[in-house]
ROLUM-625932 format. One record per residue (C-alpha): residue in one letter; x, y, z. Coordinates in Angstrom, 1 decimal. Last residue first. Example, Ala and Ser with C-alpha at 12.3 -4.5 7.8 and 13.67 -1.06 7.14 Angstrom:
R  rest      c1      c2      c3
R     s    13.7    -1.1     7.1
R     a    12.3    -4.5     7.8
***
This chain:
R  rest      c1      c2      c3
R     r   218.2    77.5    58.5
R     s   220.3    74.7    57.1
R     p   219.9    71.2    58.6
R     a   223.1    70.0    60.2
R     g   225.7    68.3    58.1
R     f   225.3    66.2    55.0
R     a   223.9    66.3    51.5
R     l   225.3    63.8    48.9
R     t   224.6    64.8    45.3
R     t   224.5    62.7    42.1
R     a   224.4    64.8    38.9
R     i   223.2    63.6    35.5
R     g   224.0    64.9    32.1
R     l   223.8    67.8    29.6
R     q   226.9    69.9    28.9
R     a   227.8    72.9    26.7
R     v   231.5    73.9    26.3
R     g   232.9    77.3    25.3
R     a   236.6    78.1    25.2
R     i   238.3    75.2    23.6
R     g   241.7    76.6    22.8
R     p   243.0    74.6    19.8
R     s   245.2    71.7    20.9
R     s   248.9    72.2    21.8
R     l   251.4    70.2    19.7
R     p   255.0    69.2    20.2
R     e   257.2    69.8    17.3
R     p   259.1    67.6    14.9
R     g   256.2    65.3    14.1
R     i   254.9    61.9    14.9
R     g   252.1    61.4    17.4
R     a   251.5    60.3    21.0
R     g   248.5    61.2    22.9
R     s   247.4    64.1    25.1
R     s   246.4    67.7    24.4
R     r   246.1    70.8    26.5
R     g   244.4    74.0    25.3
R     r   245.7    77.1    23.7
R     s   244.4    80.7    23.8
R     q   242.1    80.2    26.8
R     a   239.0    82.3    27.3
R     a   236.7    80.5    29.6
R     f   233.1    79.8    28.8
R     t   231.1    77.2    30.6
R     f   227.5    75.9    30.0
R     y   225.6    73.6    32.2
R     a   222.6    71.3    32.2
R     r   222.0    68.9    35.1
R     p   219.5    66.1    35.5
R     g   218.8    64.6    38.9
R     v   219.9    62.5    41.8
R     k   219.8    63.4    45.5
R     l   221.0    61.6    48.6
R     q   220.6    62.7    52.3
R     d   217.1    61.8    53.1
R     l   217.0    59.2    50.3
R     v   215.8    59.4    46.7
R     f   215.7    63.2    46.9
R     v   215.3    64.6    43.4
R     d   217.6    67.3    42.1
R     l   216.5    69.4    39.2
R     g   219.3    71.3    37.5
R     a   220.3    74.6    36.0
R     g   223.5    76.1    34.6
R     a   225.8    79.1    34.0
R     g   229.5    79.4    33.9
R     f   231.9    82.3    33.5
R     g   235.2    83.3    32.0
R     i   238.6    84.9    32.2
R     a   240.8    82.0    33.2
R     n   241.6    79.8    36.3
R     i   239.2    81.6    38.7
R     s   236.1    81.3    36.5
R     v   232.9    83.0    37.8
R     s   229.9    80.9    38.4
R     l   226.1    81.2    38.1
R     e   223.7    78.4    39.2
R     l   220.0    77.7    39.0
R     w   218.2    75.2    41.3
R     p   215.4    72.7    41.6
R     d   215.0    70.6    44.7
R     l   212.1    68.1    44.4
R     r   211.3    66.0    47.5
R     s   209.8    69.0    49.2
R     r   211.1    71.1    52.2
R     e   212.8    74.3    51.0
R     t   212.0    74.8    47.3
R     f   213.4    77.3    44.8
R     y   217.1    77.1    45.2
R     p   219.7    79.8    44.4
R     r   223.3    78.8    43.5
R     a   226.4    80.8    43.6
R     a   229.6    79.3    42.2
R     l   233.3    80.1    42.3
R     g   235.0    78.6    39.3
R     l   237.4    76.1    37.8
R     f   236.9    75.1    34.2
R     m   239.2    72.7    32.3
R     a   239.1    72.0    28.6
R     d   240.4    69.0    26.8
R     a   241.9    67.9    23.5
R     g   242.6    64.2    23.1
R     r   244.8    62.5    20.4
R     a   244.6    61.3    16.9
R     s   247.8    60.7    15.0
R     r   249.5    63.6    13.2
R     g   249.5    65.0     9.7
R     e   246.7    67.4    10.3
R     p   245.6    67.3    13.9
R     q   242.8    64.8    14.8
R     w   241.3    65.8    18.2
R     r   238.8    63.8    20.2
R     f   237.2    65.8    22.9
R     r   237.5    66.0    26.7
R     a   235.6    68.2    29.2
R     y   236.6    68.8    32.9
R     d   234.4    70.8    35.2
R     v   235.2    72.0    38.7
R     v   232.7    74.0    40.8
R     l   233.4    75.7    44.1
R     g   231.0    77.0    46.7
R     w   227.8    79.0    47.4
R     a   224.4    78.1    48.6
R     f   220.9    79.7    48.8
R     s   217.2    78.8    49.4
R     p   217.6    76.4    52.3
R     a   220.0    78.7    53.9
R     l   223.8    78.9    54.1
R     r   224.2    75.8    51.9
R     v   227.9    75.4    51.6
R     l   228.6    73.8    48.3
R     a   231.1    71.5    46.6
R     t   230.6    70.8    42.9
R     t   232.3    68.0    41.0
R     g   233.3    67.2    37.5
R     a   232.8    65.2    34.3
R     a   232.5    65.9    30.6
R     y   232.2    64.0    27.4
R     g   232.8    64.5    23.7
R     w   231.0    65.9    20.7
R     r   232.2    68.5    18.2
R     a   235.3    66.6    17.3
R     v   238.4    68.8    17.1
R     g   240.2    68.6    13.7
R     g   240.4    72.3    13.2
R     c   238.6    74.2    16.0
R     p   239.6    77.6    14.5
R     e   240.7    79.9    17.2
R     d   239.3    80.8    20.6
R     c   237.0    77.9    20.2
R     h   233.3    77.9    20.8
R     a   230.3    75.6    21.6
R     v   232.2    72.3    21.8
R     r   229.6    69.7    22.9
R     a   229.5    67.6    26.0
R     g   227.8    64.5    27.2
R     a   227.6    64.5    30.9
R     g   229.0    63.3    34.3
R     h   228.4    64.9    37.7
R     l   229.5    64.5    41.2
R     s   228.0    66.7    43.9
R     l   229.0    67.4    47.5
R     e   226.5    69.3    49.6
R     a   226.8    71.1    53.0
R     s   224.3    72.7    55.4
R     r   221.6    70.2    54.8
R     r   218.1    70.8    53.4
R     p   215.3    69.0    55.3
R     f   213.3    66.5    53.3
R     v   209.7    66.6    54.6
R     r   207.1    63.9    53.7
R     p   203.7    65.3    52.9
R     e   201.2    65.4    55.7
R     r   198.5    62.7    55.7
R     e   195.1    64.3    55.9
R     p   193.4    63.9    59.3
R     h   190.9    61.0    59.7
R     a   187.7    62.2    61.2
R     v   186.1    59.5    63.3
R     v   182.4    58.9    63.1
R     p   181.3    56.8    66.1
R     r   179.4    53.6    65.3
R     l   175.9    53.0    66.6
R     q   174.7    49.6    65.4
R     a   175.9    47.7    68.4
R     a   174.2    50.3    70.7
R     g   170.8    49.4    69.2
R     p   169.2    51.5    66.5
R     i   166.0    53.4    67.4
R     v   163.1    52.7    65.0
R     l   160.3    55.1    65.2
R     r   156.8    53.8    64.1
R     t   154.5    56.6    63.3
R     a   151.6    56.7    65.7
R     r   148.1    57.0    64.4
R     a   146.7    60.0    66.2
R     p   145.3    59.7    69.6
R     v   142.0    61.5    69.9
R     a   141.7    64.0    72.7
R     v   138.1    64.9    73.6
R     g   137.5    68.6    73.7
R     l   134.0    68.5    72.2
R     v   135.3    70.0    68.9
R     l   138.0    67.2    68.8
R     l   135.2    64.6    69.3
R     a   133.3    66.0    66.4
R     a   136.4    65.9    64.1
R     p   137.1    62.3    65.1
R     l   133.5    61.3    64.3
R     l   133.1    63.0    60.9
R     g   134.6    60.0    59.0
R     t   132.3    57.7    60.9
R     r   129.3    59.4    59.4
R     m   126.7    60.5    61.9
***
């Protein structure tokens, strides 16, 4: 009988034939390392506070005068402040003050400054509640003249209670005559042309304080 047929014959006769064992390697305890699932790191949360005070400075441009803007430079600067009560993370209201100044060269007089002041009640919706970025829109109604303001900004938390970001704003307040400053020669005092519309683009720095708004 051929040797290749021997295992088959033994199986037929009921004799168990051990198969060639496959070597099984079992790692030692030192090689067994538990698999630990690392949870994803949660993003940092910046709670919104119940009050905010913002200071802003900007380059400004005359957008409109109530009368011809004769001698008024189109470009100037602006500065102001905004105080807000943030009733909820998504909404705040308060007071906005903007002051813009431009160079004015009246005919036959020395150069002086022409300025425009805007004082208004503001309402501001926000679009995030916990993230580092805090974008907003703002609408305001003038309380020192007939007019309005509108703007937008993107505040970025650099500290838990300090934000910095760009701010764009437009104010319109109907004023027949503006204020002027600077000495000049002439028989009559001067009032600058009424600067009604002012467009601004600059940076705002905001301090948030108080309890977290809810």
